[in-house]
C-alpha positions as CSV (number, residue, x, y, z in Angstrom):
1,M,-0.1,0.0,0.0
2,R,2.6,2.5,0.9
3,K,4.5,1.7,-2.5
4,I,1.4,2.5,-4.3
5,L,0.9,6.0,-2.6
6,L,4.6,7.0,-3.3
7,A,4.7,6.2,-7.0
8,P,2.5,9.0,-8.0
9,L,4.1,11.5,-5.5
10,C,7.3,10.8,-7.1
11,A,5.8,11.3,-10.6
12,L,4.5,14.8,-9.7
13,V,7.8,15.7,-8.1
14,T,9.7,14.6,-11.5
15,V,7.1,16.6,-13.4
16,G,7.6,19.9,-11.4
17,V,11.4,19.7,-11.7
18,A,11.3,19.2,-15.6
19,A,9.0,22.0,-15.9
20,C,11.3,24.1,-13.8
21,S,14.6,23.2,-15.5
22,P,15.9,24.4,-18.7
23,S,15.3,22.0,-21.6
24,G,18.9,22.6,-23.0
25,P,22.4,24.1,-22.3
26,D,22.4,27.8,-20.8
27,Q,22.2,30.3,-24.0
28,A,24.2,33.5,-23.8
29,N,22.3,36.6,-24.3
30,P,24.0,38.7,-26.9
31,E,23.2,42.1,-25.4
32,L,25.2,41.2,-22.6
33,A,28.5,40.4,-24.3
34,P,31.5,41.7,-22.7
35,R,32.8,45.4,-23.4
36,G,35.2,45.5,-26.2
37,T,33.9,42.2,-27.8
38,T,34.6,42.3,-31.4
39,M,30.9,41.8,-33.0
40,T,32.0,42.0,-36.7
41,K,34.8,43.5,-38.7
42,V,34.7,46.3,-41.7
43,K,37.3,47.9,-43.8
44,P,37.5,51.3,-45.1
45,T,35.7,52.2,-48.2
46,R,35.7,55.2,-50.8
47,Q,32.6,56.9,-52.2
48,D,31.1,60.3,-53.0
49,L,30.0,62.1,-49.7
50,T,27.7,64.8,-49.5
51,T,26.2,66.2,-46.1
52,K,22.9,68.2,-46.0
53,L,21.2,70.2,-43.3
54,S,17.2,70.2,-43.4
55,I,15.6,73.4,-42.0
56,A,12.0,74.1,-41.6
57,G,10.4,77.1,-43.0
58,K,7.6,78.8,-44.7
59,V,6.6,81.3,-47.2
60,E,6.7,84.8,-46.1
61,M,5.8,88.4,-47.7
62,N,8.6,91.1,-47.5
63,P,11.1,89.4,-45.0
64,T,13.9,91.3,-43.6
65,F,17.5,90.1,-44.3
66,G,21.1,91.5,-43.0
67,L,23.7,93.0,-45.4
68,V,27.3,92.5,-44.0
69,A,30.7,94.6,-44.1
70,P,32.7,92.9,-46.9
71,V,35.9,93.9,-44.8
72,A,36.9,95.4,-41.5
73,G,37.1,98.9,-41.4
74,Q,35.0,102.2,-40.6
75,V,31.2,102.3,-41.9
76,R,29.8,105.3,-43.6
77,Y,26.2,105.3,-44.2
78,F,24.2,107.1,-47.2
79,D,21.2,109.0,-47.0
80,V,18.7,106.5,-48.7
81,P,15.5,107.9,-49.8
82,A,12.2,106.1,-49.4
83,P,11.4,104.3,-52.7
84,N,8.6,105.5,-55.2
85,G,8.4,101.8,-56.3
86,T,10.2,98.4,-56.3
87,P,14.2,99.2,-56.9
88,T,15.1,97.5,-60.3
89,K,18.9,98.2,-59.5
90,P,20.8,97.7,-56.4
91,I,20.9,100.3,-53.6
92,R,24.1,101.8,-52.4
93,V,23.7,102.1,-48.6
94,A,26.9,102.3,-47.0
95,T,30.5,102.4,-47.7
96,V,33.1,100.5,-45.5
97,W,36.7,102.3,-45.4
98,K,39.8,100.4,-45.1
99,D,43.3,101.8,-45.9
100,Q,41.7,104.8,-47.3
101,T,39.9,102.5,-49.9
102,P,35.9,102.5,-50.3
103,N,34.2,99.0,-49.9
104,Y,30.4,99.7,-50.9
105,V,27.7,98.0,-49.3
106,E,24.5,97.6,-51.5
107,A,20.7,96.4,-51.2
108,P,20.2,94.1,-54.3
109,A,17.5,94.7,-56.7
110,G,14.0,93.8,-55.7
111,S,14.7,94.9,-52.2
112,T,14.4,98.3,-50.1
113,F,16.9,99.9,-47.3
114,S,15.3,99.4,-44.1
115,G,17.8,100.4,-41.3
116,R,21.2,101.2,-39.9
117,L,22.4,98.4,-37.7
118,V,25.4,100.2,-36.2
119,D,26.3,103.7,-35.5
120,D,27.7,105.6,-38.3
121,K,31.5,105.6,-38.2
122,A,31.5,102.8,-36.0
123,T,34.4,100.4,-36.6
124,V,33.2,97.0,-37.9
125,T,34.5,93.7,-38.6
126,A,34.2,91.7,-41.9
127,G,31.0,89.5,-42.1
128,M,29.2,92.0,-39.5
129,P,25.6,93.0,-40.1
130,I,25.5,96.7,-40.6
131,A,22.3,97.2,-42.5
132,S,18.9,95.5,-43.3
133,A,17.1,95.3,-46.3
134,K,13.4,94.2,-47.1
135,H,12.8,91.9,-49.9
136,V,9.9,93.1,-52.0
137,G,7.5,89.9,-52.5
138,Y,7.5,86.5,-51.4
139,A,10.4,84.4,-50.0
140,L,11.0,81.5,-47.8
141,V,12.4,81.9,-44.5
142,G,13.6,79.0,-41.9
143,D,14.4,79.8,-38.4
144,I,17.9,77.8,-37.4
145,D,19.7,77.5,-33.9
146,G,23.3,78.3,-33.1
147,Q,24.4,74.7,-34.1
148,Q,22.8,74.7,-37.4
149,A,24.4,78.4,-38.1
150,Y,27.9,77.3,-37.5
151,K,27.2,74.4,-40.1
152,I,25.8,76.2,-42.8
153,S,27.7,79.6,-42.4
154,G,29.9,79.1,-45.3
155,A,27.6,76.7,-47.3
156,L,25.0,79.0,-48.7
157,T,25.7,78.5,-52.5
158,D,23.5,75.2,-52.8
159,V,20.3,75.5,-51.3
160,T,16.9,73.8,-52.6
161,A,13.5,74.2,-51.4
162,Q,10.3,72.2,-51.3
163,I,6.9,73.5,-50.4
164,K,4.7,71.0,-48.8
165,N,2.0,69.9,-50.9
166,G,3.4,72.4,-53.6
167,P,6.1,73.3,-56.2
168,G,9.7,71.9,-55.6
169,P,12.1,71.0,-55.3
170,F,13.6,74.0,-56.9
171,P,17.0,76.2,-56.2
172,C,16.5,79.0,-53.9
173,T,18.8,81.9,-53.6
174,V,20.0,82.9,-50.4
175,L,19.6,86.7,-49.5
176,G,22.0,88.7,-47.1
177,T,23.4,86.8,-44.1
178,I,21.6,84.0,-41.7
179,A,23.2,86.1,-38.3
180,A,20.4,87.6,-36.0
181,L,19.8,91.1,-36.7
182,P,19.3,93.8,-34.1
183,Q,16.6,96.5,-34.5
184,G,17.2,98.9,-37.3
185,T,17.5,102.7,-37.3
186,I,16.6,105.2,-40.0
187,P,17.9,108.7,-38.7
188,E,15.9,112.0,-39.4
189,K,17.1,113.8,-42.4
190,P,17.9,117.4,-41.7
191,P,16.1,120.0,-43.6
192,V,18.0,121.0,-46.7
193,T,19.4,124.4,-46.6
194,Q,21.8,126.3,-49.0
195,D,24.9,125.9,-46.4
196,N,24.5,122.0,-46.0
197,K,23.8,121.4,-49.7
198,D,27.2,123.2,-50.7
199,G,28.9,121.1,-48.0
200,E,27.5,117.6,-49.4
201,K,30.1,114.9,-49.8
202,K,30.5,114.0,-53.3
203,D,30.3,110.1,-52.8
204,Q,26.6,110.9,-51.2
205,P,24.0,110.4,-53.4
206,Q,21.8,113.5,-54.3
207,Q,18.9,114.2,-51.8
208,Q,15.7,113.6,-53.1
209,P,12.7,115.6,-52.4
210,Q,11.0,114.5,-49.3
211,Q,9.0,111.5,-49.9
212,Q,5.4,111.5,-48.5
213,Q,6.0,107.7,-48.0
214,Q,7.5,107.1,-44.5
215,Q,10.2,104.5,-44.1
216,Q,9.5,102.2,-41.4
217,P,12.9,100.7,-39.7
218,S,13.2,97.0,-39.4
219,S,12.6,94.9,-36.3
220,S,15.0,92.6,-34.6
221,T,15.3,89.2,-36.0
222,G,16.8,85.6,-34.8
223,L,19.1,83.5,-36.5
224,R,17.1,82.4,-39.8
225,I,17.8,82.1,-43.6
226,V,16.1,83.9,-46.1
227,C,15.9,82.6,-49.8
228,S,14.0,83.6,-52.9
229,A,12.4,81.1,-55.4
230,P,12.7,81.4,-59.4
231,P,10.0,83.9,-60.7
232,D,8.0,80.7,-61.9
233,V,7.4,79.1,-58.8
234,Q,3.8,79.8,-57.3
235,M,4.0,80.9,-53.6
236,I,1.1,81.3,-51.1
237,N,1.8,83.3,-48.0
238,G,2.2,81.1,-44.8
239,A,2.7,77.9,-46.8
240,T,5.1,75.5,-45.0
241,A,8.5,74.5,-46.8
242,S,11.8,72.6,-46.3
243,I,14.9,74.4,-46.9
244,E,17.9,71.9,-47.7
245,V,21.6,73.3,-47.4
246,T,24.2,71.4,-48.7
247,T,26.8,71.8,-46.3
248,G,29.9,69.7,-47.5
249,K,31.0,67.5,-50.6
250,A,33.8,65.2,-50.7
251,A,34.7,63.2,-53.8
252,Q,35.8,59.6,-53.2
253,A,36.2,59.9,-49.7
254,L,37.8,57.4,-47.3
255,V,34.8,56.4,-45.3
256,V,34.1,54.0,-42.5
257,P,30.7,53.4,-40.4
258,V,30.3,55.5,-37.5
259,E,30.0,52.9,-35.2
260,A,33.4,52.1,-35.7
261,V,34.5,55.5,-34.6
262,A,34.7,56.7,-31.1
263,G,35.2,60.7,-30.7
264,Q,33.8,63.5,-32.5
265,Q,34.4,67.5,-33.7
266,G,37.3,66.4,-36.0
267,K,39.3,63.9,-34.0
268,G,38.4,60.3,-33.1
269,K,40.0,56.7,-32.6
270,V,39.1,53.3,-34.4
271,D,40.4,49.8,-33.3
272,V,42.2,48.2,-36.0
273,I,42.5,44.3,-35.7
274,Q,46.0,42.9,-35.7
275,P,46.8,39.7,-38.0
276,D,47.0,37.9,-34.4
277,G,43.4,38.9,-33.8
278,S,44.3,41.7,-31.1
279,R,42.9,45.4,-31.4
280,R,45.2,48.5,-31.8
281,T,43.6,51.7,-31.1
282,T,44.6,54.4,-33.6
283,D,44.0,58.0,-33.9
284,V,42.2,59.5,-36.9
285,V,41.2,62.7,-38.3
286,L,37.3,62.8,-39.2
287,G,35.5,65.2,-41.8
288,L,32.0,64.9,-43.4
289,T,29.4,62.6,-41.9
290,D,25.8,61.7,-43.2
291,G,25.2,59.9,-40.2
292,K,25.5,56.2,-41.5
293,V,29.4,57.0,-42.6
294,V,32.1,59.3,-41.6
295,E,35.0,60.4,-43.6
296,V,38.7,59.6,-42.3
297,K,41.0,62.7,-43.5
298,S,44.0,60.9,-42.2
299,G,45.1,58.0,-39.8
300,L,44.3,55.0,-42.0
301,T,45.5,53.9,-45.6
302,G,42.3,51.9,-46.5
303,D,43.5,48.6,-46.1
304,E,43.0,48.0,-42.5
305,E,40.4,45.7,-40.7
306,L,38.2,47.8,-38.2
307,A,36.3,46.3,-35.1
308,V,32.7,47.2,-34.7
309,P,31.7,48.6,-32.4
310,G,34.8,51.0,-32.0
311,P,36.9,51.4,-29.1
312,N,35.6,52.3,-25.5
313,L,37.7,55.2,-24.2
314,P,38.5,55.9,-20.6
315,E,36.6,58.7,-19.1
316,G,39.6,60.8,-19.1
317,Q,40.5,60.3,-22.8
318,Q,37.1,61.3,-24.2
319,Q,36.8,64.8,-25.5
320,G,35.8,67.3,-23.0
321,G,35.5,64.7,-20.2
322,G,32.0,63.7,-21.0
323,Q,30.4,60.5,-22.4
324,Q,31.6,58.8,-25.4
325,Q,29.8,59.9,-28.6
326,K,29.1,58.5,-32.0
327,P,29.6,61.2,-35.2
328,T,25.9,62.0,-36.0
329,G,24.5,63.2,-39.2
330,P,24.0,67.1,-39.7
């Protein structure tokens, strides 16, 4: 009788143990691989690389943009009369004097002068906004932040735009500077008398009869890009758009996946796999990146095998003492 009762009990214990035990050998979790484990290998390749930055924008009427000093020097302003219509020729608004040589600043055709941004006779630096102008008609305006500004400041010659659910893509001509602008000023013109008429400077434009239209100075603006579309592109005020700026191009650049590189801002490190399978950390100089691959300007010949993921740098070796960061797209 005792043997009969124990038999079912043993069977239950056996079943319970089997249910709680793994059916096979322990499986290693790939996500818990030891730090520094080489998951795969890659070799540098060569390809044409283009980096672009996309900015959200919209169509605006009569947007303001800035005119910059072409050289460092002293700025002298012209008295610009209020226009009777849309100017069809450039308007000279200021002169920057350097080494007794005048360097003229002009508002382009199709725009009007709308304010002085610094004091007359002020010393200015090259590239500094000194006057504001207003584009007459439609243009695309996109707000940008400081990080984007440094990426596109020298890359404003290749810009395209796409209006959402509308025309595009089409080339967009950048107007003025992307720099933030202070509020403009338009000084009151002194009454014309025989004395000050005779003392007028020769390089000043002739005073026009006082216009009935009152010029309104420009308001301050933030960092932004203003560009005009070709004349045949239909624009609707307030329509949303995307502005794409090509920030860099490299032909047949030596590139590696971003996952193979540790570091950023021009300097990085990669792990080169040696013939015996060991890893040798090597310094490299980085260039353009599209978020998938990054250009290696120097430090590699192109024949190496690199470990992916890249090296894990000690905290003291990381740039700025922060966390290791991979290069990212613009």
